[in-house]
Residue, then its C-alpha position, 0 to 999 in steps of 0.5 A: m499499499t502506498t499513500i499519497t498526500l494530496t496538495e489540494k484537499i477535496t472534499v466529499d460529503n462534508k468529509d475533507i480528504q487530504e491523503i489517498t491510499l492505494r493497494r497493489p492491483k491484482v489482476r481481477d482489478r485489471l479485468a474488471v475495469e476492462r469489462m466496463g469498455q469505457s475509454d482508457a481515462e475512465k478506465e484508469v479512474a475506475l481502477i485507481a477508485n477501486l484500489a482507493d476503496l473510494p468512489k470513482e466520483t471522488i477520484e474526479e474531484l482531485d486536482l490534476a497535479d494530484y492525480n498525476k501523482i496518483q498515476e505514478v504510484l499506479q505505474d510504479f505498481l504496474l512496472a514493479s515486476v519488469p526487469k529494469t535494464 
């Protein structure tokens, strides 16, 4: 699990969110978003929401800079098993 501290907090249902914690993805997470048949961006938001155990609408409220940080963590998860040359 990795926790990302947000630069810009968001408020959802009168609750302030300053951090988002992502768990490592499993194959079933990837398969679930592939079945959605939406755009790549929508699939990524759904995957991040699932890994963070948050509604996708919460992820959609993130500042783009914070979303980019979360994307980097997701990429690190996905590339962790690929040998570096």
